[in-house]
N, C-alpha and C positions, 0 to 999 in steps of 0.2 A: 306711474304718471301721475304728477300732482294736479290739482284743481286749478290753479294758475296755469299748468301747462294746456288743459284741455281747454281752457277758455281763451289763451291768446290765439290771434288769427294767424294761420299759417303761410309767413313773410315766404317762401320758395313759394309756393302756389301762385301767390298776389304777383311776385315779378316776373313768373315766366309769361303770366297773360299778361301781362302789362307789355313785357317785351312784344310780344306777337302783336298787341296792337297798335303799339307804335309802329311797327312795318308796314302796317296795312295800304296806305296809300301809295300811289307810283311816285310822288315826288319824295316824299321820304326812302323810299329805296332805291333812289336815283340819288340820294344825298348820303345813303350809305356804303352805296357802292364805291361814291366818289371818295368819300371819306376813308374807305378801305384800302381802293387804290394808292391815293395820298401815303396813309399810315405805312402801307407794303411798300412803296417807292424810299421812301425815306429809312426803313430796315436794311432794307438791301442794298442802299446807296454803295459803300464799298466793294458790290460783286457788277452793280450796273452802270455807273458811273465812270465815263473814260477817263475821267481825272479825278486828284484828289487836289482840291482847291485848297486845302491848307498846307500843301507840300508846292513848294512853288520849283521843285524838280521835275514835277509831271507837266509842267503846262510852257509852251514856248513862248517868248516876249517877239518874235515873229509874226506870230499870231494876232495880235492884237488889233481890237477893234474890227473883227470881221463881223458882217451882216448873219444875219439865219440861212442856213444852208452855204454858208463860206466855207470854203476849202484850205483845209490846213496845211503849213508845210511837206506835213509829211505824206498829204496824199487822201486825207479823211477830209470829213466834213460835221462841222460845227452848225446843227442845227436849230440851235437856241442862240447861235454868236457866240462871240466872246467881249468881255471885256478890256481895259486898257492896258492890264497886263496879262492877255493872251490868255486868261481864264476860259475854260467852257462854262457857259452861263447857265446850260443844264445839268453838269455836276454842282455848280456851286448850286443851285436851287433844292436838288436831292440834301446835301449837308446840309443847305440853311434850313430845311425843314425840319431835321435833326436836333438843331440846336434849338431851333424856336418850340416844337414839340416838346423838349426835353425840361425846358425852362417852365411854359404851362402845366403839364404834369407833374412836375415836382413841388412845384409852387401851392397848385391845387390840391395836391395830397398833402401835404401837412396842413395847408390851410382849413381843408375838409377835416383833419384828427382835433385841430384846435378848435374849430366851431363846434363840430358836434359835441364834444366834450363841454364846453361854455354853455352852449344850449340846452343840454340834457341834464345837467347839476342846477341852473336856474330855475329851468321848470318843476324838477325834484323839490329842490332847498325851498324855493319860494321866498316870501317875508324879503326880508333886507339884502338876502345874496341876491335874490332873482332882480330887488331895486338898483344893487349896487353893477350887477354886471351887467343890467339894460343900457343902464347910462351909459355906461362906457361903451358898448354897443352905438348907442345914441351919438355919441361925441364921434365915435368912426365914421358913422354915414355920413354927418353931416357936414364934412369935409371932400370935396371933389376926388374921386381915386388917383387923376392923373398928377394932382396937384401933391398929394402924399408920396406918389410914387416919385416925384421928380424933386421934392425935397430930401428923401431918403438916397436916390443914388446920387444926387449933389453932397449929401454930406459923406457918404461909406463913400464913393468912386466906383468907378467902371468895375465889372468884374462879373462872372458871369454868376459865382455865389451870393454876390451881392444885390443882382437883380432879382433873381429866385425870393430872398428876403425881403425887398420889398413889395413885390407881388404878393406874398404871404400875409403881411401887414396889410396889404389892402382887400382881402378877399375874405378874411375868414370872420369879418362881423356878419356876412350876407348867409354864410353856413347857420351862423349860431342864432340868429334872428330867426331864420326858416325852421329848424329842429327846436329850438323853445317853443313856437307858436304849434306844431306836429305835437311835441312832448304836450303841450297842458294840455290839447282837446284828449289824448291815449290817458293823461291821470286819470279822468275820471270814467275809467272803463273797467270792468269787472274783472279782468284777468290783472291790475295791478292791484286792486284792493286784495284780490286771493291769493296773491303773491306777497304782500304787507301780512296778512293773518298769516299766513304759511309760517312767517318767520324767516322768510329770503332777506338778506343782508343787503345793505344800499347799491353796493357793487352788482351785485346778481340782478337785480330789479332792472337796474341801468342797461345793462349790457346784452344781457340776458331775454329780457318780457320788452321793457321799453324802446331800447335801440334799434331791435329788427323792424318794428312798426313804425318809424319814420324814416326809413330810408327810401320809401317810394318816394315821396314830395321831394327829397333833396336832389333825385336824378334830376330835375330841372333844373336846378340851381347852378351843380356842376356842371352839366354840360355847357350852359349860357357861363357860367364863370371860366369854363376851359378857353373856351373862346374869345372870350374879351381878355382874357391872362395874354392870348396871344399878339391881340392886336396892342396892348397894351407895352408888350415888351418889343414888338415891332416900331412903335411909335417912339419908344425911348431909346433903343437902337437909332432911328432915324434919325432923332435930334441928337445923337453922339453919346448916349449918356448911359447905354446897355451893355450887351457884351463886347468887350473887346475883340479887336479888329483881328486877332489871330485866329477866332472864333465867329466867321460871321453867322448871323441870322438874317430872315429875309426881311427885317427891317434894316439894315445893314447893308445889304445888298441894292436894299431900294435906294438907300442913301448914294451909296456909290457911285451909281449910275444918274443922278440926278442933276449934277452938272454938263453932262452929256445930252440930253434930253432936246435941248434947242439947239443944239447939231445935227440932231436927223437920227442918232444914234439912242434910238426907243429902246431896243431892246434890253440895254442893259439893267432897265429899271421897271418896263413893261412886263416882262416876264415874269420875276420874283414878283412883282404886284399881283398877278393873276396868281398864281400857287397860293398868296395870300387870301387874294377875294375866295378863291373855290374853297379852301381851307376852312374860313372864319364861317362861309355861308352854309356850307354842307353841317357845319358844328351845329349852325342858329337854326336850320331847319329842324334839325333832331330834338334841340331842347322846344322849340314851340311846341312840337306835336307831342312831347311830353307833357309839357306843361298845359298843353287842350284836353290831353285827357285825365288827368288829374285837377283839371275845373272845367267841367262840364259846361258851364254859363258861358265860358267864354266862347265854346263849340258852336252855341247858337249865337253869340253877337258877332261872329267873323261868319 
């Protein structure tokens, strides 16, 4: 055991205490239960969904535009109704959740990796490297997120991979700015100086000593950005610039039923919209709780 390892805080203990503190208020527990239910439903969609909304052979055109609770020609019921193609709205929501979560989580994972690396390097290197990287971050953050995403998907075209790429570009700077701020505070602590004196290399100091102690504040940004990514992907899909029609996300489901709302067939858009709202709200409640814990001054202000 080296001196640097002795002086470094225990990240595992800190993370466990943080998770226990997050789940203390009952609204947060409700949000966690709701989010767990949504994630479980999306993961088990092929097992619990009555139809496969991506396979036209599984739904009947004669069952089109049935209201919630409507009876199918085969004798079953559509508790969430059907759309103009006879597609079960409940099944479409479960599969739409899978697409929305896939896009959001994948883009967030890549953006976190890029942002964390840039933030750590910027804080550790300092000087001109720090100034250059942070000016790039400032330029990125000066433009509205939706504007950058719209320009990228308009240039690249529609597609699942192109939507993920657009979301990565819009998110990485937030992680870089957050990690850089936390890392600058950690750089002045004794365990970093001990690691340098002990002759540890650049990579070990960043990954073994600095990175674990910068992760806790990033949790709040991660939760918030994942919720924002889901909302942004839904916005792009609603505008017809997101995922293709062969893989409808929640935003595309809402857009498909928008033309039927004025005719009284509200369920085609309302139920996917409610699923999107519940998903984003549950994530937002968790992210607000994490930010409240990490910034106690906000707790008193609230």
